Structures are given as structure tokens and as C-alpha cells.
C-alpha positions as CSV (number, residue, x, y, z in Angstrom):
1,M,0.2,-0.4,0.0
2,E,2.8,2.6,0.8
3,H,4.6,1.7,-2.3
4,L,1.4,2.3,-4.2
5,Q,1.1,5.8,-2.7
6,T,4.6,6.5,-3.4
7,L,4.0,5.7,-7.3
8,A,0.5,7.6,-7.0
9,L,2.3,11.1,-5.7
10,E,5.5,10.7,-8.0
11,T,3.1,10.1,-11.3
12,G,0.2,12.6,-10.4
13,I,-2.5,10.0,-10.2
14,D,-5.3,10.4,-7.5
15,I,-6.0,6.9,-5.6
16,E,-8.6,6.2,-3.0
17,F,-8.0,2.9,-0.5
18,V,-11.1,1.7,0.3
19,H,-11.6,-0.7,3.3
20,G,-12.8,-4.5,2.1
21,A,-13.4,-7.8,4.3
22,S,-10.9,-9.8,4.6
23,F,-11.3,-13.7,5.0
24,I,-10.0,-13.1,8.4
25,D,-13.1,-11.4,9.2
26,A,-14.9,-14.0,7.2
27,I,-13.5,-16.9,8.8
28,V,-13.9,-15.3,12.9
29,T,-17.5,-14.7,11.9
30,R,-18.0,-18.0,10.5
31,L,-16.6,-20.1,13.6
32,K,-17.9,-17.7,15.9
33,R,-14.8,-17.0,17.2
34,D,-14.0,-13.7,19.2
35,P,-10.1,-12.4,18.0
36,V,-10.6,-10.6,21.5
37,H,-10.0,-14.0,23.4
38,G,-7.0,-13.7,21.1
39,L,-5.8,-15.1,17.8
40,K,-2.2,-15.7,16.6
41,I,-1.8,-15.5,12.7
42,M,1.1,-17.8,11.1
43,D,2.3,-18.2,7.8
44,A,2.5,-21.6,6.8
45,M,5.1,-20.6,4.5
46,Q,7.6,-19.9,7.7
47,I,6.0,-22.5,9.9
48,E,9.5,-23.6,11.4
49,A,10.1,-20.4,12.4
50,Q,6.9,-19.6,14.5
51,I,5.8,-21.2,17.6
52,P,1.9,-21.3,18.4
53,D,0.5,-20.3,21.5
54,V,-1.7,-23.0,22.5
55,T,-3.7,-21.1,24.7
56,M,-5.5,-19.1,22.1
57,D,-6.9,-19.8,18.5
58,N,-4.3,-20.1,15.9
59,L,-5.2,-19.2,12.6
60,I,-2.7,-20.9,9.5
61,I,-2.6,-19.0,6.1
62,Q,-1.3,-20.0,2.7
63,V,-2.3,-23.8,3.6
64,Y,-2.5,-24.2,-0.1
65,D,-1.4,-27.7,-1.0
66,R,-0.3,-31.2,0.7
67,M,3.4,-30.5,0.8
68,I,2.8,-27.1,2.9
69,A,0.2,-29.0,5.0
70,S,2.3,-31.9,5.6
71,R,5.2,-29.2,7.0
72,V,2.5,-27.7,8.7
73,K,1.7,-30.9,10.6
74,L,5.3,-31.6,11.6
75,A,5.7,-28.4,12.9
76,L,3.1,-27.7,15.0
77,G,3.3,-31.7,16.2
78,K,5.9,-30.6,19.2
79,Y,3.0,-28.6,19.8
80,Y,-0.5,-30.6,20.0
81,E,-1.4,-33.8,20.8
82,D,-2.8,-36.3,18.0
83,D,-6.3,-35.6,19.3
84,Q,-6.4,-32.0,19.4
85,E,-9.2,-31.0,16.7
86,V,-8.5,-28.4,14.5
87,I,-10.6,-26.8,12.1
88,V,-9.9,-26.4,8.4
89,V,-11.3,-23.8,6.7
90,R,-11.4,-23.4,2.3
91,G,-13.2,-20.6,0.9
92,A,-13.6,-18.6,4.1
93,G,-16.7,-16.4,2.9
94,I,-17.3,-17.4,-0.5
95,P,-21.2,-18.7,-1.3
96,G,-21.0,-21.9,-2.4
97,E,-17.1,-22.5,-1.9
98,E,-17.0,-22.1,1.4
99,R,-16.0,-25.5,3.4
100,I,-15.4,-26.1,7.1
101,E,-14.2,-29.1,8.7
102,N,-13.9,-30.2,12.4
103,L,-10.9,-32.9,12.3
104,C,-8.2,-34.1,14.8
105,F,-4.9,-33.1,14.4
106,T,-3.4,-36.3,13.4
107,N,-5.5,-36.6,10.5
108,W,-6.7,-33.3,9.2
109,T,-3.6,-33.6,6.4
110,R,-5.7,-36.9,5.5
111,R,-9.1,-35.7,5.8
112,K,-10.3,-38.0,8.6
113,T,-12.6,-36.7,11.6
114,C,-11.6,-37.6,15.0
115,M,-13.0,-40.8,16.8
116,T,-15.0,-39.8,19.7
117,T,-15.9,-41.9,22.4
């Protein structure tokens, strides 16, 4: 955004930035989670350099293929038990595309649900 502002000033082009809803807004609304109670956003592309906060919700972004999902699972396996519930959200806020699945940590890359007793 700062780069665009600089270019606009240099070239004499008027620009206006407007707020738009983000996928994060869609996720917290759809899951009925209040980020006031804690939300840590982590980038899957740098997951090995990050530590989740197990006392709050952690949102892992950019998990767009199985290889990245496996890297995330390996990195987070140090912090979570196998039966820890994870929520996988795809297409957040996109009508007809949004998918939400509650899965066990150990199975989430294979899309298998938790066994409950």
C-alpha cells in the first residue's frame, strides 16, 4: 500500500483506498470466534520459524497444498496432541465455495474426522 501511495504521488495519479472485508473477518465470523480472546495468525510458508500459542486460537494461512500441509503438521506436532481438534476452512466467505471441517490434528492432512468416545 505504501509503495502504491508513493507511485501515485510521483505520477500525479489520484488513488483512494477503501476497506474491504478480509478472509480473516469471514473466518472469525463463520466460526463464531472473538479475536479479542486471542488470535495468532501464522504464515505456513514460515511455519518452522514460528511457535503457536496453545492458549488461544491459531490461524495458519497459506496452506494451499498437501506438501505445505505436511510441513505445518510436522512443525505443530511438537505442540499439539494427536487428538487435538483442528478446524480446516477453505474458501472463507465465498458463497458456494466455503467448506469447514472439524478434524483431529493427527488426521487433518488426510481429512479424517476424530473418533469420539
